[in-house]
VEXSEKE-875327 format. One record per residue (C-alpha): residue number from 1; x, y, z. Coordinates in steps of 0.1 Angstrom, whole numbers. Example, Ala and Ser with C-alpha at 12.3 -4.5 7.8 and 13.67 -1.06 7.14 Angstrom:
// residues 2
@seq=1 east=123 north=-45 up=78
@seq=2 east=137 north=-11 up=71
// end
This chain:
// residues 161
@seq=1 east=-246 north=-226 up=98
@seq=2 east=-232 north=-195 up=80
@seq=3 east=-233 north=-196 up=42
@seq=4 east=-212 north=-174 up=20
@seq=5 east=-229 north=-155 up=-8
@seq=6 east=-226 north=-169 up=-43
@seq=7 east=-198 north=-152 up=-62
@seq=8 east=-186 north=-156 up=-97
@seq=9 east=-150 north=-167 up=-102
@seq=10 east=-141 north=-131 up=-113
@seq=11 east=-158 north=-115 up=-83
@seq=12 east=-142 north=-139 up=-59
@seq=13 east=-108 north=-132 up=-75
@seq=14 east=-112 north=-95 up=-72
@seq=15 east=-124 north=-95 up=-36
@seq=16 east=-99 north=-120 up=-23
@seq=17 east=-69 north=-102 up=-39
@seq=18 east=-82 north=-68 up=-27
@seq=19 east=-86 north=-83 up=8
@seq=20 east=-49 north=-92 up=9
@seq=21 east=-39 north=-55 up=2
@seq=22 east=-35 north=-33 up=33
@seq=23 east=-56 north=-6 up=18
@seq=24 east=-82 north=-29 up=2
@seq=25 east=-78 north=-15 up=-33
@seq=26 east=-96 north=-35 up=-61
@seq=27 east=-73 north=-38 up=-91
@seq=28 east=-88 north=-59 up=-119
@seq=29 east=-62 north=-81 up=-136
@seq=30 east=-52 north=-73 up=-172
@seq=31 east=-69 north=-105 up=-184
@seq=32 east=-103 north=-91 up=-174
@seq=33 east=-111 north=-67 up=-202
@seq=34 east=-140 north=-49 up=-218
@seq=35 east=-175 north=-58 up=-210
@seq=36 east=-165 north=-85 up=-185
@seq=37 east=-146 north=-60 up=-165
@seq=38 east=-175 north=-36 up=-165
@seq=39 east=-200 north=-62 up=-156
@seq=40 east=-180 north=-75 up=-127
@seq=41 east=-172 north=-41 up=-113
@seq=42 east=-209 north=-30 up=-117
@seq=43 east=-222 north=-60 up=-99
@seq=44 east=-198 north=-54 up=-70
@seq=45 east=-208 north=-18 up=-69
@seq=46 east=-245 north=-26 up=-69
@seq=47 east=-241 north=-51 up=-40
@seq=48 east=-221 north=-24 up=-22
@seq=49 east=-191 north=-47 up=-18
@seq=50 east=-168 north=-21 up=-33
@seq=51 east=-170 north=17 up=-35
@seq=52 east=-154 north=43 up=-57
@seq=53 east=-122 north=58 up=-44
@seq=54 east=-97 north=84 up=-57
@seq=55 east=-79 north=62 up=-82
@seq=56 east=-103 north=32 up=-85
@seq=57 east=-123 north=12 up=-61
@seq=58 east=-118 north=-1 up=-25
@seq=59 east=-136 north=-29 up=-6
@seq=60 east=-163 north=-21 up=19
@seq=61 east=-170 north=-40 up=51
@seq=62 east=-198 north=-58 up=33
@seq=63 east=-172 north=-69 up=7
@seq=64 east=-150 north=-84 up=34
@seq=65 east=-181 north=-101 up=49
@seq=66 east=-190 north=-115 up=14
@seq=67 east=-158 north=-135 up=14
@seq=68 east=-160 north=-144 up=50
@seq=69 east=-132 north=-121 up=63
@seq=70 east=-130 north=-90 up=84
@seq=71 east=-113 north=-57 up=75
@seq=72 east=-77 north=-58 up=88
@seq=73 east=-70 north=-34 up=116
@seq=74 east=-37 north=-16 up=113
@seq=75 east=-15 north=-19 up=144
@seq=76 east=-19 north=9 up=169
@seq=77 east=18 north=16 up=172
@seq=78 east=23 north=24 up=135
@seq=79 east=21 north=60 up=126
@seq=80 east=18 north=69 up=89
@seq=81 east=45 north=91 up=76
@seq=82 east=35 north=127 up=71
@seq=83 east=49 north=140 up=38
@seq=84 east=35 north=175 up=37
@seq=85 east=58 north=195 up=61
@seq=86 east=91 north=177 up=54
@seq=87 east=103 north=193 up=21
@seq=88 east=135 north=205 up=39
@seq=89 east=145 north=168 up=41
@seq=90 east=148 north=167 up=3
@seq=91 east=174 north=195 up=1
@seq=92 east=204 north=184 up=-19
@seq=93 east=187 north=153 up=-34
@seq=94 east=176 north=155 up=-70
@seq=95 east=141 north=141 up=-65
@seq=96 east=109 north=158 up=-75
@seq=97 east=87 north=166 up=-45
@seq=98 east=53 north=149 up=-42
@seq=99 east=65 north=116 up=-56
@seq=100 east=66 north=82 up=-39
@seq=101 east=103 north=83 up=-40
@seq=102 east=103 north=117 up=-23
@seq=103 east=81 north=103 up=4
@seq=104 east=105 north=74 up=8
@seq=105 east=135 north=98 up=12
@seq=106 east=117 north=121 up=36
@seq=107 east=108 north=91 up=58
@seq=108 east=144 north=78 up=58
@seq=109 east=160 north=112 up=65
@seq=110 east=142 north=116 up=98
@seq=111 east=163 north=111 up=129
@seq=112 east=143 north=80 up=140
@seq=113 east=142 north=66 up=105
@seq=114 east=112 north=45 up=93
@seq=115 east=101 north=9 up=96
@seq=116 east=93 north=-12 up=66
@seq=117 east=56 north=-9 up=73
@seq=118 east=57 north=29 up=76
@seq=119 east=75 north=30 up=42
@seq=120 east=49 north=7 up=27
@seq=121 east=21 north=29 up=40
@seq=122 east=38 north=61 up=28
@seq=123 east=43 north=48 up=-8
@seq=124 east=16 north=22 up=-12
@seq=125 east=43 north=-2 up=-24
@seq=126 east=48 north=-39 up=-16
@seq=127 east=77 north=-48 up=8
@seq=128 east=100 north=-61 up=-20
@seq=129 east=95 north=-28 up=-39
@seq=130 east=104 north=-7 up=-9
@seq=131 east=136 north=-28 up=-4
@seq=132 east=144 north=-26 up=-42
@seq=133 east=140 north=12 up=-43
@seq=134 east=163 north=16 up=-13
@seq=135 east=190 north=-6 up=-27
@seq=136 east=187 north=4 up=-63
@seq=137 east=177 north=40 up=-65
@seq=138 east=188 north=54 up=-32
@seq=139 east=220 north=35 up=-25
@seq=140 east=233 north=29 up=-60
@seq=141 east=220 north=57 up=-82
@seq=142 east=217 north=86 up=-57
@seq=143 east=246 north=74 up=-35
@seq=144 east=228 north=78 up=-2
@seq=145 east=241 north=59 up=28
@seq=146 east=211 north=39 up=41
@seq=147 east=216 north=19 up=73
@seq=148 east=194 north=-9 up=86
@seq=149 east=189 north=-15 up=123
@seq=150 east=163 north=-33 up=144
@seq=151 east=142 north=-16 up=170
@seq=152 east=132 north=-30 up=204
@seq=153 east=103 north=-50 up=189
@seq=154 east=125 north=-65 up=162
@seq=155 east=112 north=-45 up=132
@seq=156 east=136 north=-33 up=105
@seq=157 east=143 north=4 up=108
@seq=158 east=159 north=22 up=78
@seq=159 east=177 north=55 up=81
@seq=160 east=198 north=78 up=59
@seq=161 east=230 north=89 up=76
// end
């Protein structure tokens, strides 16, 4: 019989919410403050369930195992959007290069467009945030004509025409 390790409620909350994120980022809630936040993060680091990353912490394989899950494997057919060599796609659009909104526009201005998952990976946003940025900022404020189509596998593909 497999037994799960003992976790405090705060540790369990952090690990389970991080496991739901595609990148496994650990983001403590605003209600976890001060010494409690430090204690929980320190204990997770000592057990090697999380590790430091660029802008915070991410889960390790041991962290996924501690809550009885496996690290999600991204689908093979999804290619992340490359944002370094596409600055020419921003010409004529008043967006600062290097921002998440710029990554969104560059992905949408490609001839093949971008799927919702590719846009999520390029920006780090949730699906509803991607759709909101497309309808609010790109369509309404910038006046771009964004079309939605479906590819052969039924995924949504957004494109700027």
